[in-house]
C-alpha positions in Angstrom: -46.0 -22.0 13.4 -42.8 -22.8 15.0 -42.5 -24.7 18.0 -40.9 -23.1 20.9 -38.0 -25.1 20.8 -37.2 -24.2 17.3 -38.0 -20.4 18.1 -35.8 -20.7 21.2 -32.9 -22.2 19.1 -33.5 -19.4 16.4 -33.3 -16.5 19.3 -30.5 -18.2 21.4 -27.8 -16.5 19.9 -29.7 -13.0 19.5 -30.6 -13.4 23.2 -27.0 -14.3 24.3 -25.7 -11.2 22.8 -28.3 -9.3 24.1 -27.6 -10.4 27.7 -23.6 -9.5 26.9 -23.1 -7.0 24.3 -19.5 -6.3 25.5 -18.0 -9.7 24.7 -16.0 -10.1 21.9 -14.6 -13.3 20.2 -12.4 -13.4 17.5 -13.0 -15.2 14.4 -10.2 -16.1 12.1 -11.4 -14.8 8.4 -8.9 -17.0 6.6 -6.9 -19.8 8.3 -4.5 -19.8 5.7 -3.5 -16.5 6.1 -3.5 -16.7 9.7 -1.1 -19.4 9.8 1.0 -17.5 7.4 1.1 -14.5 9.8 1.6 -16.2 12.7 4.4 -17.9 11.3 6.0 -14.3 10.1 5.4 -13.3 13.5 7.5 -15.9 14.9 10.1 -15.8 12.3 10.5 -11.9 13.0 10.5 -12.4 16.6 12.9 -15.3 16.7 15.3 -12.8 14.8 14.7 -10.1 17.4 15.1 -12.1 20.4 18.6 -13.2 18.8 19.8 -10.5 17.4 19.7 -11.8 13.8 20.0 -8.2 12.2 20.2 -9.4 8.6 16.7 -11.3 9.1 15.0 -8.1 10.6 16.6 -6.1 7.8 14.9 -8.6 5.3 11.5 -8.5 7.0 11.1 -4.6 7.2 10.3 -2.8 4.1 12.6 -0.1 3.0 9.3 2.5 3.6 8.7 0.9 7.1 7.2 3.4 9.7 7.7 2.6 13.2 5.3 4.3 15.7 6.1 3.9 19.4 3.9 5.6 22.0 7.1 6.4 24.0 9.9 6.7 21.4 7.7 8.4 18.7 7.8 7.9 15.1 10.7 6.4 13.0 10.9 6.0 9.4 14.4 5.5 8.6 14.7 1.6 8.4 18.7 1.9 9.0 18.0 4.0 12.1 15.3 1.5 13.5 17.7 -1.4 13.0 20.4 0.6 14.9 18.1 1.2 17.7 17.2 -2.2 17.7 20.7 -3.4 18.0 21.9 -0.9 20.6 18.7 -1.0 22.9 17.4 -4.5 22.3 20.0 -7.0 21.3 21.0 -9.1 24.6 19.0 -6.8 26.6 15.2 -7.6 25.9 13.4 -10.7 25.0 10.0 -10.6 23.7 7.2 -13.1 24.5 4.0 -13.2 22.8 0.9 -13.8 24.8 -0.7 -17.1 23.8 -3.8 -16.9 22.0 -3.5 -13.0 21.2 -2.7 -12.7 17.8 -5.6 -11.4 15.4 -5.2 -11.5 11.7 -7.1 -9.6 9.1 -6.6 -9.4 5.4 -6.2 -6.3 3.4 -7.5 -7.3 -0.1 -4.7 -9.3 -2.1 -2.2 -6.7 -0.8 -1.4 -8.1 2.7 -2.6 -8.6 6.3 -3.0 -6.6 9.7 -1.8 -8.3 12.7 -3.0 -7.4 15.9 -1.6 -9.1 19.2 -0.4 -8.7 22.8 3.4 -9.4 23.7 5.4 -8.7 26.7 8.9 -7.9 27.3 11.6 -9.5 29.6 14.2 -6.9 30.4 17.4 -8.6 31.3 19.4 -5.9 32.7 16.5 -5.5 35.5 16.7 -8.7 37.2 14.8 -10.5 34.3 11.7 -8.4 35.0 8.6 -9.2 33.1 6.7 -6.4 31.7 2.7 -6.2 31.6 1.3 -7.5 28.3 1.2 -4.5 25.5 -0.7 -4.2 22.3 0.9 -4.3 18.9 -0.1 -3.8 15.3 1.9 -5.1 12.4 1.0 -4.1 8.7 2.4 -6.9 6.5 2.6 -6.6 2.7 2.8 -9.7 0.4 4.8 -8.8 -2.6 6.7 -11.1 -5.2 6.2 -14.1 -2.9 7.8 -12.2 0.0 6.2 -11.0 3.1 7.4 -7.6 4.7 6.4 -5.4 7.8 5.3 -2.0 6.4 4.1 -0.1 9.6 4.3 -1.1 13.3 2.2 0.4 16.1 4.0 -0.3 19.5 1.8 0.5 22.6 2.8 0.4 26.2 
């Protein structure tokens, strides 16, 4: 018969969850994939923040779909890049909420990145926004990572 201490040790995780079932803790499924996608996020948003349109163009798949809760859907890569250049360059800076990125594998096809970021609007006295959720669908093809889908919520 198990001792009380052993029984308690076996039940403690279940009891802790039962006491607080609404607590969610992200567990990284693959550290290597996580590190890769966090790096790709930094590459993309460094280009975004510095108006490096060539890097942004290379990181977007030709078939990109960009879903924006305020702006709607954009499926034309060039129109998306033109809108970024017109509305973002020199006007807005993206800041990642530290520790917010979650990465999930999509088989051997790619990955889903979920996170929080905020934006600093340089046209409104450096006014930062509240944190907003984003989703990036990354495809890995021929040794290259590209963004195929974006969901941006504000």
